[in-house]
C-alpha positions in Angstrom: 148.4 -52.0 70.0 146.9 -48.7 68.9 146.7 -49.5 65.2 143.1 -49.7 64.0 141.5 -48.4 67.1 139.0 -46.2 65.3 136.8 -45.8 68.4 139.6 -44.9 70.8 139.8 -41.1 71.6 142.9 -39.3 70.3 144.1 -38.5 73.9 144.1 -42.1 74.8 145.8 -43.2 71.6 148.5 -40.5 72.2 149.0 -41.7 75.7 149.5 -45.4 74.7 151.8 -44.4 71.9 154.2 -42.9 74.3 155.2 -45.7 76.8 157.7 -43.4 78.6 154.9 -41.0 79.5 152.4 -43.7 80.1 154.5 -45.6 82.7 155.8 -42.5 84.5 152.7 -40.3 84.6 150.9 -40.0 87.9 148.4 -42.9 88.2 145.5 -40.5 88.8 146.2 -38.7 85.6 146.4 -41.9 83.7 143.1 -43.1 85.1 141.6 -39.7 84.4 142.5 -40.0 80.8 141.4 -43.6 80.5 138.2 -42.9 82.2 137.1 -40.4 79.6 136.2 -43.0 77.0 133.7 -45.9 77.0 135.1 -47.9 74.2 136.0 -51.6 74.9 139.8 -51.2 74.5 140.0 -48.1 76.7 138.0 -49.9 79.4 140.3 -52.9 79.1 143.5 -50.8 79.5 141.8 -49.0 82.4 140.8 -52.2 84.1 144.3 -53.6 83.9 145.9 -50.3 85.2 143.4 -50.1 88.1 144.1 -53.6 89.2 147.4 -52.4 90.8 147.0 -48.6 90.8 148.4 -48.4 94.3 151.6 -50.2 93.1 151.9 -47.8 90.1 152.1 -44.8 92.4 155.6 -45.8 93.6 156.8 -47.9 90.7 159.5 -46.8 88.2 158.7 -46.8 84.4 160.2 -50.3 84.0 158.3 -51.6 87.1 155.1 -50.0 85.8 155.6 -51.8 82.5 156.0 -55.1 84.3 153.0 -54.6 86.6 150.6 -53.6 83.7 151.8 -56.6 81.6 151.1 -58.9 84.5 147.7 -57.5 85.3 146.7 -57.6 81.6 147.6 -61.3 81.7 145.6 -61.8 84.9 142.6 -60.3 83.1 143.2 -62.5 80.1 144.1 -59.7 77.8 146.9 -61.2 75.7 147.2 -58.2 73.3 147.7 -55.7 76.1 150.2 -58.1 77.7 152.3 -58.3 74.5 152.2 -54.5 74.0 153.4 -53.8 77.5 156.3 -56.2 77.4 157.5 -54.9 74.0 156.9 -51.2 74.8 160.2 -49.3 74.8 161.1 -47.2 77.8 163.9 -44.7 76.9 167.2 -45.4 78.6 166.0 -48.8 79.8 166.7 -52.3 78.4 163.9 -54.5 77.0 162.3 -56.9 79.4 164.4 -60.1 79.7 161.5 -62.1 81.2 158.0 -62.0 79.8 154.7 -63.1 81.2 153.3 -66.0 79.3 150.1 -66.3 81.3 148.8 -65.6 84.8 145.8 -66.6 86.9 143.4 -63.8 87.9 142.2 -64.6 91.3 142.6 -61.0 92.4 142.1 -59.2 89.1 138.7 -57.7 88.5 137.6 -55.1 85.9 135.1 -53.8 88.3 137.8 -52.5 90.7 137.9 -48.7 90.4 140.3 -47.6 93.0 142.5 -49.0 95.8 143.0 -46.8 98.9 146.2 -47.5 100.9 147.5 -45.9 104.0 146.3 -47.9 107.0 149.1 -49.9 108.6 146.8 -52.6 110.1 143.7 -54.5 109.0 140.8 -52.2 108.0 137.8 -53.4 109.8 135.0 -50.9 109.1 133.8 -48.6 106.4 130.9 -46.2 105.8 130.0 -43.7 103.1 128.6 -40.2 103.0 128.1 -37.2 100.8 130.2 -34.1 101.7 129.7 -30.9 99.6 128.3 -33.1 96.9 131.2 -35.4 96.9 131.0 -39.1 97.8 133.4 -40.0 100.6 134.3 -43.2 102.5 135.1 -43.2 106.2 137.3 -46.1 107.3 138.4 -47.4 110.7 141.4 -49.7 111.3 143.0 -51.9 114.0 145.7 -49.2 114.0 143.1 -47.0 115.6 143.2 -44.6 112.6 140.0 -43.0 111.3 140.3 -41.6 107.8 138.1 -39.9 105.2 138.7 -40.6 101.5 137.4 -38.8 98.4 135.9 -41.5 96.1 136.3 -39.3 93.0 139.8 -38.0 93.5 143.1 -39.2 95.0 144.2 -38.8 98.5 142.8 -38.3 102.0 140.2 -35.7 102.8 140.7 -35.8 106.5 142.5 -37.9 109.1 140.1 -37.8 112.0 142.3 -40.0 114.3 146.0 -40.5 113.5 146.1 -43.9 115.0 149.2 -45.8 116.1 152.4 -46.7 114.2 152.4 -50.1 115.9 149.5 -52.2 114.7 150.1 -54.9 117.3 149.7 -53.1 120.6 146.3 -52.0 121.7 145.4 -48.9 123.5 142.8 -48.3 126.2 140.0 -47.7 123.6 139.8 -49.8 120.5 138.1 -48.5 117.3 135.3 -51.1 116.6 133.2 -49.6 113.9 132.3 -46.5 111.9 129.1 -45.1 110.6 127.8 -41.9 109.0 124.6 -39.9 109.4 123.2 -36.5 108.5 122.3 -34.3 111.5 120.3 -31.3 110.7 121.7 -31.3 107.2 125.3 -31.8 108.2 127.2 -35.0 107.3 128.9 -36.5 110.4 130.8 -39.6 111.1 130.4 -41.8 114.2 133.1 -44.0 115.6 132.4 -46.8 118.1 135.1 -47.5 120.7 135.5 -49.9 123.5 137.9 -50.2 126.4 139.2 -53.3 128.1 136.1 -53.4 130.3 133.9 -53.5 127.1 132.5 -50.1 127.9 131.4 -48.4 124.6 131.9 -44.8 123.5 130.5 -43.1 120.4 132.4 -40.1 119.1 131.0 -37.7 116.6 133.0 -36.1 113.8 132.2 -33.2 111.4 132.9 -34.5 107.9 133.1 -31.0 106.4 135.8 -29.7 108.7 137.4 -33.0 109.8 137.1 -32.0 113.4 135.6 -33.6 116.4 132.0 -32.6 117.0 131.4 -34.2 120.4 130.1 -37.5 121.6 127.0 -39.4 122.5 126.4 -39.7 126.3 124.4 -42.0 128.5 121.4 -40.7 130.4 121.4 -41.3 134.2 118.4 -39.5 135.4 116.2 -36.4 135.1 115.3 -34.6 138.3 114.9 -31.2 139.9 117.8 -29.5 141.7 117.1 -26.3 143.6 114.0 -25.6 141.6 115.8 -26.2 138.2 114.9 -29.1 135.9 118.1 -31.0 135.0 119.3 -34.1 133.3 122.2 -36.1 134.5 124.5 -37.8 131.9 127.5 -40.1 132.0 130.4 -39.7 129.5 132.6 -42.6 128.4 135.4 -41.5 130.8 132.8 -41.8 133.6 132.4 -38.0 134.0 129.0 -37.3 135.5 127.5 -34.0 134.1 124.5 -31.9 135.2 122.7 -30.1 132.4 120.0 -27.4 132.5 117.2 -28.9 130.3 115.8 -25.6 129.4 119.1 -24.2 127.9 121.2 -27.3 127.2 124.0 -25.7 129.2 126.4 -27.7 131.3 126.1 -26.7 135.0 128.5 -29.0 136.8 130.7 -32.0 136.0 132.3 -34.7 138.3 135.1 -36.9 137.1 135.0 -40.7 137.8 131.6 -40.7 139.4 130.6 -44.0 140.9 127.3 -43.3 142.7 124.5 -40.8 143.1 121.7 -40.5 145.6 119.8 -38.4 148.0 121.3 -37.7 151.4 119.3 -35.6 153.9 117.3 -34.1 151.1 120.2 -33.2 148.9 121.3 -34.9 145.7 124.9 -35.9 146.0 127.5 -37.8 143.8 130.4 -40.0 144.9 133.7 -39.9 143.0 137.0 -41.7 143.2 140.5 -40.7 142.2 144.1 -41.8 142.5 145.5 -42.0 146.0 143.1 -43.7 146.4 140.5 -41.2 147.7 136.7 -41.0 147.7 134.8 -37.7 147.7 131.1 -36.6 147.9 129.7 -33.7 146.0 126.5 -31.6 146.0 124.9 -32.0 142.6 123.0 -28.7 142.9 125.9 -26.5 143.8 128.8 -28.5 142.3 130.7 -28.2 145.6 132.5 -30.9 147.5 130.9 -31.8 150.8 132.4 -33.7 153.7 135.9 -35.0 153.6 138.0 -38.0 152.7 139.3 -40.1 155.6 142.4 -42.2 155.4 142.0 -45.8 156.7 144.8 -47.1 158.9 143.1 -50.4 159.7 139.9 -52.3 158.8 138.6 -55.5 160.4 135.7 -57.9 160.7 134.2 -59.0 164.0 132.8 -62.4 164.7 129.3 -61.5 163.4 131.1 -60.4 160.1 130.3 -56.7 160.7 133.0 -54.5 159.1 134.7 -51.6 161.0 137.5 -49.2 160.1 139.9 -47.0 162.0 140.1 -43.8 160.0 140.4 -40.1 160.2 141.8 -37.0 158.4 145.5 -36.9 157.8 147.3 -35.6 160.9 144.2 -35.9 163.1 142.9 -38.4 165.6 141.5 -41.7 164.3 138.0 -42.9 165.0 136.3 -46.3 164.6 133.5 -46.3 162.0 130.8 -48.9 161.5 130.9 -49.7 157.8 127.4 -51.1 157.8 125.6 -48.1 159.2 128.2 -45.4 158.5 128.1 -44.2 162.1 131.0 -43.4 164.4 131.2 -45.6 167.4 131.0 -43.9 170.8 133.2 -44.8 173.7 130.6 -47.0 175.3 130.1 -48.9 172.0 133.8 -49.3 171.6 134.0 -50.8 175.1 131.3 -53.3 174.2 133.1 -54.6 171.1 134.8 -58.0 171.5 137.8 -57.5 169.3 139.7 -60.6 170.5 138.6 -62.6 167.4 138.7 -59.7 165.0 139.9 -60.5 161.5 141.9 -58.2 159.3 139.9 -56.7 156.4 142.3 -56.0 153.5 142.4 -53.2 150.9 140.0 -50.7 152.5 141.9 -47.5 151.7 139.6 -44.4 152.3 136.2 -43.3 153.5 134.0 -40.4 152.5 132.4 -38.6 155.5 129.4 -36.3 155.1 127.7 -34.8 158.2 129.5 -37.1 160.5 128.5 -40.3 158.7 130.3 -42.5 156.2 128.6 -42.6 152.8 131.2 -44.6 150.8 134.5 -46.4 151.0 137.1 -47.2 148.3 139.6 -50.0 148.1 143.2 -50.3 146.9 143.7 -51.2 143.2 140.0 -50.8 142.5 138.2 -47.8 140.9 134.8 -48.8 142.2 133.5 -47.5 145.5 131.2 -49.3 147.8 128.4 -47.3 149.3 127.8 -47.4 153.1 124.2 -47.4 154.4 121.1 -47.3 152.3 121.1 -43.6 151.4 121.4 -44.2 147.6 118.6 -46.8 147.4 116.3 -44.5 145.4 118.8 -44.4 142.6 120.2 -48.0 142.8 119.1 -50.9 140.7 120.0 -54.5 141.1 122.6 -53.6 143.7 124.3 -51.2 141.3 125.0 -47.7 142.8 124.8 -45.9 139.5 122.7 -46.9 136.5 122.8 -45.5 132.9 120.7 -45.9 129.8 121.9 -45.6 126.2 118.7 -43.7 125.1 115.9 -41.7 126.6 112.2 -41.3 125.8 110.4 -38.1 125.0 106.8 -38.9 124.8 106.5 -41.5 122.0 109.9 -40.7 120.6 113.2 -42.4 121.4 116.1 -40.1 121.6 119.9 -40.1 122.0 121.8 -37.4 123.9 124.7 -35.7 122.2 127.3 -33.5 123.9 129.0 -31.1 121.5 132.5 -29.7 121.7 130.8 -26.5 122.7 129.5 -28.3 125.8 125.9 -27.9 124.8 123.5 -30.9 125.2 121.4 -31.8 122.2 118.7 -34.5 121.6 118.8 -36.6 118.5 115.3 -37.8 117.4 116.0 -41.5 116.5 112.6 -42.0 115.1 113.7 -40.1 112.0 116.9 -42.0 111.5 115.5 -44.5 109.0 114.7 -41.9 106.3 117.3 -42.2 103.6 119.3 -39.2 102.2 121.8 -40.4 99.6 121.7 -43.8 101.3 122.6 -42.2 104.7 120.4 -42.1 107.8 119.0 -38.7 108.7 118.6 -37.4 112.3 117.2 -34.1 113.5 117.8 -32.5 116.8 114.8 -31.7 119.0 114.3 -28.1 120.3 115.1 -27.9 124.0 111.7 -26.4 124.8 110.1 -29.7 123.7 111.8 -31.7 126.4 111.6 -29.6 129.5 109.2 -31.8 131.5 108.8 -35.2 129.8 112.3 -36.4 129.1 113.2 -39.6 131.0 115.6 -42.6 130.8 114.4 -45.4 128.5 112.7 -47.8 130.8 113.5 -50.8 128.5 117.3 -50.4 129.0 117.9 -51.3 125.4 121.5 -51.8 124.1 121.0 -51.0 120.5 122.0 -47.3 120.2 124.8 -48.1 117.7 122.3 -50.0 115.5 119.9 -47.1 115.5 122.4 -44.4 114.6 124.4 -46.6 112.1 121.4 -48.2 110.4 123.2 -51.5 110.1 125.6 -53.8 112.0 128.7 -55.6 111.1 129.0 -59.2 112.3 132.6 -58.5 113.4 132.1 -55.7 115.9 134.5 -57.1 118.6 138.0 -56.4 119.6 139.2 -59.8 118.2 137.2 -59.8 114.9 135.4 -63.1 115.7 131.8 -63.9 115.6 131.5 -65.4 119.0 128.6 -63.9 121.0 128.3 -61.1 118.5 124.9 -60.2 116.9 124.6 -61.3 113.3 125.3 -58.8 110.6 122.3 -56.7 109.4 121.9 -54.2 106.6 120.3 -50.8 106.2 116.7 -50.8 105.0 115.9 -50.5 101.3 112.6 -50.0 99.5 111.6 -53.2 97.6 108.2 -53.5 95.9 106.7 -50.7 97.9 107.9 -52.1 101.3 111.1 -51.5 103.3 113.3 -54.6 103.6 116.5 -55.3 105.3 119.0 -58.2 105.3 120.2 -60.5 108.1 123.0 -63.1 108.0 122.2 -66.7 108.8 124.9 -68.8 110.6 125.9 -71.0 107.6 126.0 -68.6 104.7 122.6 -67.7 103.4 121.2 -64.1 103.9 117.6 -63.7 104.8 115.5 -60.8 103.4 113.3 -59.4 106.2 110.3 -57.1 106.3 111.8 -54.1 108.2 108.5 -53.4 110.0 107.6 -56.8 111.4 111.0 -58.6 111.0 109.5 -61.5 109.1 111.3 -63.3 106.3 110.0 -62.5 102.8 110.8 -64.4 99.6 113.9 -66.4 98.8 117.1 -65.9 100.8 120.4 -64.9 99.0 122.3 -68.2 98.6 126.0 -68.3 97.5 128.2 -67.8 100.4 129.6 -71.0 101.9 130.3 -69.5 105.4 128.7 -66.8 107.5 128.3 -63.3 106.1 130.0 -60.8 108.3 129.0 -57.5 106.6 126.4 -56.3 104.1 124.8 -53.1 102.8 122.0 -52.2 100.4 121.3 -49.4 97.9 118.4 -48.4 95.7 119.4 -47.4 92.2 117.7 -46.6 88.9 118.2 -50.3 88.0 116.6 -51.6 91.2 117.7 -52.6 94.6 121.2 -54.0 95.1 123.0 -55.6 98.0 126.7 -56.3 98.6 127.7 -59.0 101.1 131.1 -60.1 102.5 131.5 -63.5 104.0 134.0 -65.5 106.0 134.4 -67.6 102.9 136.5 -64.6 101.7 134.2 -63.6 98.9 132.3 -60.4 98.3 129.2 -60.7 96.2 126.7 -58.3 94.5 123.0 -59.3 94.5 120.0 -58.1 92.6 117.4 -58.0 95.3 114.5 -57.9 92.8 115.5 -61.3 91.4 117.4 -62.6 94.5 120.2 -63.6 92.2 123.9 -62.9 92.3 125.1 -60.3 89.8 128.2 -61.6 88.1 131.2 -63.2 89.7 132.3 -62.5 93.2 134.4 -59.3 93.5 138.1 -60.1 93.4 140.9 -57.9 94.5 141.5 -58.2 98.3 144.1 -60.8 99.2 142.7 -61.5 102.6 139.4 -61.4 104.5 137.0 -58.5 103.9 135.6 -57.3 107.2 133.1 -54.6 106.1 131.3 -53.2 103.1 129.3 -50.0 102.4 127.4 -48.8 99.3 127.2 -45.4 97.7 126.3 -43.8 94.4 129.0 -42.1 92.3 128.0 -40.3 89.1 124.6 -42.2 89.1 126.3 -45.6 89.3 126.1 -47.8 92.4 129.4 -48.4 94.0 130.7 -50.6 96.9 133.5 -49.8 99.2 135.2 -52.7 101.0 137.5 -52.8 103.9 140.0 -55.7 104.2 142.4 -57.5 106.4 145.1 -56.7 103.7 145.1 -53.1 105.0 143.4 -51.7 101.9 140.1 -50.1 101.0 138.7 -50.8 97.6 136.0 -49.1 95.4 134.0 -51.2 93.0 131.6 -50.5 90.2 128.4 -52.6 91.0 126.7 -51.7 87.7 129.3 -53.4 85.6 129.3 -57.1 85.1 132.7 -58.9 85.2 133.7 -60.3 81.8 135.4 -63.5 82.8 135.6 -65.2 79.4 139.4 -65.0 79.2 140.4 -64.8 82.8 141.8 -67.8 84.6 140.2 -68.4 88.0 142.5 -69.6 90.8 143.0 -69.8 94.5 141.3 -67.6 97.0 144.2 -67.8 99.5 147.9 -67.3 99.2 149.7 -70.0 97.2 152.6 -71.3 99.3 154.0 -74.2 97.3 154.6 -75.0 93.6 155.8 -78.2 92.0 156.0 -79.5 88.4 155.4 -82.9 86.8 155.3 -84.3 83.2 152.1 -86.1 82.1 152.1 -87.7 78.6 154.6 -85.2 77.5 152.7 -82.2 78.8 154.2 -80.2 81.6 152.0 -79.4 84.6 152.4 -77.2 87.6 150.7 -78.0 90.9 149.9 -75.3 93.4 149.0 -75.6 97.1 147.3 -72.7 98.9 146.2 -71.4 102.2 142.6 -71.8 101.0 143.2 -75.5 101.7 143.0 -76.5 98.0 145.5 -78.0 95.5 145.1 -77.1 91.8 146.8 -78.5 88.7 147.6 -76.3 85.7 148.7 -77.0 82.2 151.9 -75.0 81.8 151.5 -74.6 78.1 148.0 -73.2 78.1 147.6 -71.9 81.7 144.3 -73.8 82.0 143.4 -75.8 85.1 143.3 -79.5 84.3 141.7 -80.6 87.6 139.0 -79.7 89.9 140.0 -77.9 93.1 141.3 -80.6 95.4 140.5 -80.1 99.0 143.7 -80.6 101.0 145.4 -78.9 103.9 149.1 -79.0 103.2 152.2 -78.0 105.0 154.6 -79.3 102.3 154.2 -80.7 98.8 156.0 -82.2 95.8 155.2 -84.4 92.8 156.3 -87.9 91.8 155.6 -90.7 89.4 154.0 -93.6 91.3 153.3 -96.9 89.6 153.6 -95.2 86.2 151.1 -92.5 87.1 151.7 -88.8 88.1 151.1 -88.1 91.8 150.9 -85.2 94.1 152.5 -85.9 97.5 151.4 -83.7 100.4 151.9 -83.5 104.1 149.0 -82.5 106.2 149.0 -80.6 109.5 148.7 -83.9 111.3 152.0 -85.0 109.6 150.2 -87.6 107.5 151.4 -88.2 103.9 148.8 -88.2 101.1 149.5 -89.5 97.6 146.9 -88.0 95.3 145.9 -88.2 91.7 146.6 -84.6 90.3 143.4 -84.7 88.2 140.8 -86.3 90.4 142.3 -85.7 93.9 141.7 -89.4 94.8 144.1 -91.2 97.0 146.5 -93.4 94.9 147.6 -95.2 98.1 146.1 -94.9 101.6 147.4 -92.0 103.7 150.6 -92.7 105.7 150.6 -91.7 109.3 154.0 -90.1 109.8 155.6 -90.3 113.3 156.9 -87.3 115.0 156.0 -83.7 114.7 154.7 -81.6 111.9 156.2 -81.9 108.4 157.7 -78.6 107.2 159.7 -79.8 104.2 159.2 -82.6 101.6 161.0 -83.7 98.5 160.7 -86.7 96.2 163.2 -88.9 94.4 163.8 -92.5 93.5 165.8 -95.3 95.2 166.5 -98.3 93.0 163.6 -97.2 90.7 161.3 -97.0 93.7 159.6 -93.5 94.2 160.2 -92.2 97.7 159.3 -89.1 99.7 161.8 -87.5 102.1 160.2 -85.6 104.9 161.5 -83.5 107.8 160.2 -80.9 110.2 159.6 -79.9 113.8 161.0 -83.0 115.4 164.4 -82.5 113.7 164.2 -85.9 112.1 164.5 -86.9 108.4 162.4 -89.8 107.2 162.2 -91.7 103.9 159.0 -93.3 102.7 158.2 -95.8 99.9 155.4 -94.1 97.9 154.1 -97.4 96.5 153.5 -98.9 99.9 153.6 -96.1 102.4 156.3 -97.9 104.5 159.3 -96.3 106.0 162.5 -97.4 104.2 165.0 -96.8 106.9 165.3 -95.7 110.5 164.7 -92.0 111.3 167.7 -90.0 110.4 168.9 -87.6 113.1 171.6 -85.0 113.4 170.1 -81.5 113.3 169.7 -79.9 116.7 166.6 -77.8 115.7 163.7 -78.0 113.4 164.4 -78.7 109.7 162.7 -76.2 107.4 164.1 -77.0 103.9 164.9 -80.1 101.9 166.0 -81.0 98.4 167.2 -84.1 96.6 169.9 -84.8 94.0 172.5 -87.4 92.9 176.0 -87.3 94.4 178.6 -89.7 93.0 175.9 -91.9 91.7 174.0 -92.1 95.0 170.7 -90.4 95.8 171.1 -87.8 98.6 169.0 -85.3 100.5 170.2 -81.8 101.4 168.5 -80.3 104.5 168.6 -76.9 106.1 167.7 -76.1 109.6 167.0 -73.5 112.3 170.4 -74.7 113.7 172.0 -72.6 110.9 173.6 -75.7 109.2 173.2 -77.6 106.0 173.6 -81.4 105.9 173.8 -84.0 103.2 172.4 -87.5 103.8 172.9 -90.7 101.8 169.4 -92.0 101.3 170.5 -95.5 100.7 171.8 -96.0 104.2 170.6 -92.9 106.1 174.1 -91.8 107.0 175.7 -88.4 106.6 177.4 -87.9 103.2 180.3 -85.9 104.4 180.7 -83.0 106.8 178.0 -80.6 107.7 178.1 -77.2 106.0 178.1 -73.9 108.0 178.0 -70.4 106.9 174.6 -68.9 107.6 174.4 -67.0 110.9 170.6 -67.5 111.2 168.0 -70.0 110.2 168.3 -71.7 106.9 164.9 -71.2 105.2 165.3 -72.7 101.6 167.4 -75.2 99.8 167.5 -76.1 96.0 169.9 -78.4 94.2 171.4 -77.9 90.7 174.4 -78.8 88.6 176.9 -76.1 87.6 179.6 -77.0 85.1 179.0 -80.7 85.9 179.4 -80.0 89.7 176.6 -81.0 92.0 175.7 -77.9 94.0 173.2 -76.6 96.5 171.9 -73.1 96.8 170.6 -72.1 100.2 168.8 -69.0 101.6 168.9 -67.9 105.2 167.1 -65.5 107.5 170.4 -63.7 107.7 169.6 -62.2 104.3 172.1 -64.2 102.3 172.0 -66.7 99.5 175.0 -69.2 99.4 176.3 -71.6 96.8 177.8 -74.9 98.0 179.9 -77.6 96.3 178.2 -80.8 97.4 181.3 -82.9 96.7 183.7 -80.9 98.8 181.1 -79.3 101.1 182.8 -76.0 100.6 181.0 -72.6 100.2 181.6 -71.1 96.8 179.9 -67.8 96.9 177.8 -65.6 99.2 175.1 -63.2 97.9 173.8 -60.5 100.2 170.2 -59.6 99.6 168.9 -56.1 100.4 166.6 -57.5 103.1 166.7 -60.3 105.6 163.7 -62.5 106.6 162.2 -65.9 106.4 161.5 -65.9 102.7 161.6 -69.3 101.1 161.1 -68.5 97.4 164.1 -69.6 95.5 164.8 -71.5 92.2 167.6 -72.2 89.8 166.9 -72.6 86.1 169.0 -72.7 82.9 168.0 -70.2 80.2 169.1 -70.5 77.5 172.6 -71.8 78.2 173.4 -70.2 81.6 172.4 -70.8 85.2 170.0 -68.3 86.7 169.2 -68.0 90.3 165.8 -66.5 91.0 164.9 -65.3 94.5 162.9 -62.6 96.2 163.7 -59.4 98.0 161.4 -57.0 99.8 158.6 -59.6 99.5 157.3 -58.7 96.0 160.5 -58.2 93.9 161.9 -61.2 91.9 165.7 -61.0 91.5 167.6 -62.8 88.8 171.3 -63.5 89.7 174.3 -65.5 88.6 174.6 -68.1 91.3 178.4 -68.2 91.0 179.1 -64.5 91.1 176.0 -63.0 92.6 175.8 -60.4 89.8 172.4 -59.5 88.3 171.6 -61.5 85.2 168.4 -59.7 84.4 166.3 -56.7 85.5 164.4 -57.2 88.8 160.7 -58.0 88.2 158.1 -56.4 90.4 154.9 -58.2 91.4 151.7 -56.7 93.0 151.7 -59.1 95.9 154.2 -60.9 98.0 156.0 -63.8 96.2 155.6 -67.0 98.3 156.9 -69.7 96.0 159.0 -70.3 92.9 159.8 -73.3 90.8 161.7 -73.9 87.6 159.8 -75.6 84.7 161.1 -78.5 82.6 162.1 -76.1 79.8 163.8 -73.5 82.0 160.9 -71.1 82.5 159.7 -70.0 86.0 156.4 -70.4 87.7 155.8 -67.7 90.3 153.2 -67.7 93.1 152.3 -64.2 94.3 149.4 -63.8 96.7 146.7 -66.2 95.5 147.8 -66.0 91.9 150.3 -67.8 89.7 152.3 -66.5 86.7 154.5 -68.2 84.2 157.6 -66.2 83.1 159.7 -67.1 80.0 162.9 -65.6 78.8 162.4 -62.9 76.1 164.3 -64.8 73.4 162.0 -67.9 73.8 159.1 -68.3 71.5 155.6 -68.0 73.0 153.8 -71.1 74.2 151.6 -71.1 71.2 154.5 -71.8 68.9 157.0 -73.7 71.1 156.1 -76.8 73.0 157.9 -77.9 76.2 160.6 -80.5 75.7 
């Protein structure tokens, strides 16, 4: 491959001429060498290598050769594909299976780096500059908060370690991350919420990787004992008293539920486990009064509440819970308690100066105030009110409590000024706020929007868009005015004037579903935007022209939840956070060269089937993106438009002399479609029973039929020319049927089924009766069945969740061999092919490894083949090659001794 590359630097040519070094060198070193040149070939090699750089980090030399060859094919680089597959690795055999072609749904030359490490979906990302280096800050559903260097490998900091279990959720969920610059220091902000939807914003120093404090809510400003103070509430409900003139913390009270003025003194009420309720003097920080234990509480006929309570070990008294006063002997005598009703859950009272000021209930943290002593501080019946922000003259400010327990004010009116695309905030000197600071009277709930500068449309604990504000971007200068973006419900993105909020110019049109995240950047080439939508695409836009720049970014295998922009080396970059647990860095200045790349599905391909049309072999793929696509196996080109179809199972057939795709939909209906146009060949057939999980086609007396099975444990046979059932439902399995295949046995068509009941059964399709005894051997669900012929013997190969593959003689119903795989699971990818004159069993292990085995002995028949994504489906082609579905892509593998598809046609 290196011959004639006059423009390629010597270091790169030397690297490519030594495959052993190339495929074993640290990926960052390889990318560093490849990144030194700007010639077309070096860029092509670098793009293919970057496509799966995270896989290369743990791959062996042989696996690295396989992955690079596959990624080169996904990018349409045939020359690089051939070089990789023919490159000799010392001490290793040549590749037995070569990539003929591959689709490139997730291959993109603009992908610069893939950052892996989170063990749950990554839902938020922000960028910053730290010591002149661009970094990304990412937050995940595993509660981890990480900082990545975008110019070098590895983590810079792990701010929060997160959980090893990504399923369980703790008390505080990490919802979003943002970055800002405070007085010249880059900081990260993390937004958290607990089960009560109470929000907390933590502050992190990006230089040291340590916590720098948190933003707190303002409760009130007042004067205590001649000193001007501000009261704040922390996320854990700690009420704190601050000296405004010094910013020093004077007193703090855990789990505060109310404040007010009692007999001229400001007091706070707190609760704690026990339960107990206490009152505190805010000026001195000392506890006042005492907590009384309630032995009984009751309601009288006029619904007035009373309680019998007192200090532990002392006499009990009756207290009026409306006025807070203790009843005298005369008042007790006047009470008519004959019709008193029990009042449950009143657990404790707080007594101050011989009056009750609050009571607390069992199993509830909130206290209820007694009397009207806190009326001056109440609002709408709430005993304690908080505000996200305060006002200082004409300025709006946030209150920050540092780890040094010093209160600082952030001037939010400066937060729109960009510094390397990051909002800037300055702290206000304490002497400026001594007498005019007060809670924001508007009670606005947009603090996160102000400090983050933008909002993701997925800031909820469930990552849905229900009742969540629409996504917005940071402001960017455009034609002398500041503009921002806002997502419309059905896909378009509106460009707004930041000052007055009015739409300006054309919207950005391209997404087919709502945009959930976006960001903007101003570069030397103009203003750019990057948007991520629920249609699972990420798009780059030129805001000057309002047009999409190149193809959508491809690399993530699942939904992208957030995106942030930055500048690296003068080039605009995008950082995306995905449900596939990865973070990816993209070059937004480069345009994707798609001339040779094969576009494909946007969701995981779960089923493959082949069919012959006019002598040409085709492969049909069904995907989680609810489309079915038809490919020419010889050229790798799509020969149909994307057919819209939700499928649970699929196969192909010849119906009335024409090729057909037979699919089962979630409603259990059968659809018989033309593989080119997607039109119905016959009307859909409404299948009785539950959902169809398995489907296979064959012929009965020259009539094409479909055999279906599924959740209802029943096998059904359908005439594909009429849609009619050919026999009564076939029963026998005791649990759902998950796999089915057809073959000929002693001249009669049969179906072989596998079930969750761990058995395999053979059914005569001419009469619907069992064809011999059931076959048992698996000790867990049977997940896949294929049929074949070995030495003239009809056979079935089955795979189970017990981690075994078994070979069965269909005539005797005896098990012939058992192959233990290195991992168990529900994998269904299995195929048997003949190449060139031997049977080869292909199956998967560890999700992304394709294993080649002798079905009779279980011995390896070729080197395992590594793929960059999980393998979900396999099928043998008419000439003995293999079609492999991995993630949203498809690859065609051929034996090494076969000629390429350009010189050998399928038989």
